[in-house]
C-alpha positions in Angstrom: 70.7 54.9 81.9 73.5 57.3 81.1 74.7 59.1 84.2 76.6 62.3 84.7 78.9 64.1 87.1 78.8 67.7 88.1 82.2 69.4 88.2 82.7 73.0 89.3 86.0 74.4 88.0 87.6 77.7 89.0 89.6 79.1 86.1 92.5 81.5 86.2 92.8 81.6 82.4 91.0 83.5 79.7 87.6 82.4 78.4 88.2 80.3 75.3 86.0 79.7 72.3 84.1 82.5 70.4 81.4 84.9 71.3 79.6 88.1 70.5 81.1 91.4 71.5 77.7 93.1 71.1 76.4 93.7 74.7 73.3 91.7 75.3 70.0 93.2 76.4 69.1 92.4 80.0 67.9 90.1 81.2 69.4 87.9 78.5 66.8 85.3 77.4 67.5 83.3 74.3 65.5 80.5 72.6 67.8 80.6 69.6 65.0 81.1 67.1 64.8 84.0 64.5 67.8 86.3 64.4 70.6 84.8 66.6 73.5 86.9 67.8 75.4 83.9 69.2 78.6 83.0 67.4 78.9 80.6 64.4 82.1 78.5 64.1 83.2 75.7 61.9 86.9 74.7 61.9 86.6 71.2 60.5 86.4 69.6 64.0 84.0 71.8 66.0 80.8 73.3 64.7 78.8 75.8 66.8 75.7 77.5 65.4 72.1 78.4 65.9 70.0 75.9 64.0 66.3 74.7 64.2 65.6 76.8 67.3 68.5 75.6 69.4 72.3 76.2 69.7 74.1 73.1 68.5 77.7 72.1 69.2 78.9 69.2 67.1 82.3 67.8 68.0 83.6 65.4 65.4 86.8 64.5 67.1 87.9 64.3 70.8 88.9 67.6 72.3 87.6 70.9 73.7 86.3 72.6 75.5 84.4 74.7 73.0 82.8 77.8 74.6 80.1 80.1 73.2 79.7 83.3 75.1 78.0 86.7 75.3 79.2 89.9 76.9 76.9 91.5 79.5 77.0 94.4 81.9 79.4 93.7 84.8 77.4 92.3 87.7 76.6 89.2 89.7 74.6 86.7 87.7 72.3 83.7 87.6 72.5 81.6 84.4 70.5 78.6 83.3 69.9 76.5 80.2 68.5 73.2 79.1 71.0 70.8 77.6 70.7 67.6 75.6 73.7 65.4 74.8 74.0 62.8 72.1 77.1 60.7 72.9 78.6 57.7 71.1 77.8 54.4 72.8 81.4 53.2 72.4 84.7 54.9 73.0 83.1 58.1 74.4 85.6 58.5 77.3 83.0 59.6 79.8 85.8 60.9 82.1 86.6 63.5 79.4 83.1 64.3 78.1 81.2 67.2 79.6 78.8 70.2 79.0 77.9 73.1 81.2 77.7 76.9 81.9 80.2 79.5 82.7 80.7 83.1 84.1 83.8 85.1 83.7 85.1 88.5 84.8 85.8 89.4 81.1 87.1 88.2 77.8 90.5 87.2 79.0 89.4 87.2 82.6 89.1 84.5 85.2 85.8 82.7 86.2 84.0 79.5 86.9 82.7 76.6 84.8 79.7 74.6 86.1 80.2 71.3 84.3 78.2 68.0 83.9 80.4 65.0 83.1 79.4 61.6 81.7 81.0 59.2 84.2 78.4 59.2 87.0 80.2 61.1 89.8 79.3 64.5 91.3 82.3 66.7 92.2 83.0 70.3 93.0 86.6 71.4 92.4 88.3 74.8 92.5 91.8 75.7 93.6 90.5 76.2 97.2 88.4 73.1 97.9 87.3 69.7 96.6 84.0 68.3 97.4 81.8 65.3 96.4 78.0 65.6 96.6 75.8 62.8 95.4 72.9 63.5 93.1 70.4 61.0 91.7 71.0 59.8 88.2 68.9 61.5 85.5 68.1 61.3 81.9 68.8 64.3 79.6 67.5 66.9 79.0 69.3 68.5 81.9 68.2 71.8 83.3 71.3 73.6 84.8 71.0 76.7 87.0 74.1 78.4 88.3 74.9 81.6 90.2 78.1 83.7 90.5 77.9 86.5 93.0 81.3 88.2 93.2 82.6 90.5 95.9 85.8 91.6 97.8 85.6 88.7 100.2 85.1 86.0 97.5 82.4 84.6 95.2 79.2 82.9 96.4 78.5 80.0 94.0 75.2 78.2 93.6 74.4 75.3 91.4 71.4 73.0 90.8 70.6 70.2 88.3 67.0 69.6 87.4 66.0 71.4 90.5 68.3 69.5 92.9 70.7 71.8 94.6 74.4 71.1 95.0 75.9 72.3 98.2 79.0 74.4 97.4 81.2 76.4 99.8 82.0 80.0 98.9 85.3 80.7 97.0 87.6 82.8 99.1 89.3 84.3 96.1 88.3 88.0 95.7 86.6 88.8 92.4 85.1 91.6 90.5 81.8 91.6 88.7 81.2 89.0 86.0 80.7 90.4 82.4 80.8 87.3 80.2 78.3 84.4 80.4 77.9 81.3 78.2 78.1 77.6 77.8 80.7 75.0 77.0 81.2 71.4 75.9 84.0 68.9 75.3 84.2 65.2 74.4 86.6 62.3 74.7 85.0 60.4 71.9 84.0 61.0 68.3 80.7 62.4 67.0 79.3 64.0 70.1 76.5 66.5 69.8 75.4 69.0 72.5 72.2 71.0 72.1 71.5 74.1 74.3 68.1 75.8 74.5 66.2 78.3 76.7 69.3 80.1 77.9 68.6 82.8 80.5 70.9 85.1 82.5 69.9 87.9 84.9 71.4 89.9 87.7 71.3 88.6 91.2 
């Protein structure tokens, strides 16, 4: 059974990857079928595109993270998605392979990544705290649900994996409203594929 870790990372850097600058209708619900406004990218190493009713990230070489995002109206948000991961059995570097969700204060703003890693530990880490919370092992698909509620006294963060909540303290870093939401993946091996489906974002 392949196991994963959850890592919460607070970022003070710009959101990387590519996205759509067309503001999304609210709430944002995407099953990636029909017309798909999410970004398409192929640079010889990373391919991100809507295909066969899902959003597929194919990473042919170690590296990342690759992030696909949408701009939304500034607010506090809950975001969720279903994720499948097809990882190489050998040489996958599970300590460097992950997928997850993110919310940012803007394109070029700071934010948080809610990550699932492939080496079996569960960790929450931002510049203000480090915390380990055990979760039972699971088989993909994974259903991730995350919340970013910003305010002058900090951001309240919530996270659950397949319905099991992860206890996270509030960030004490003041933040504005979040106006970019999306998902991300990276790999430490070759030939990893990440499939995202049923993405949903709505105001808290």
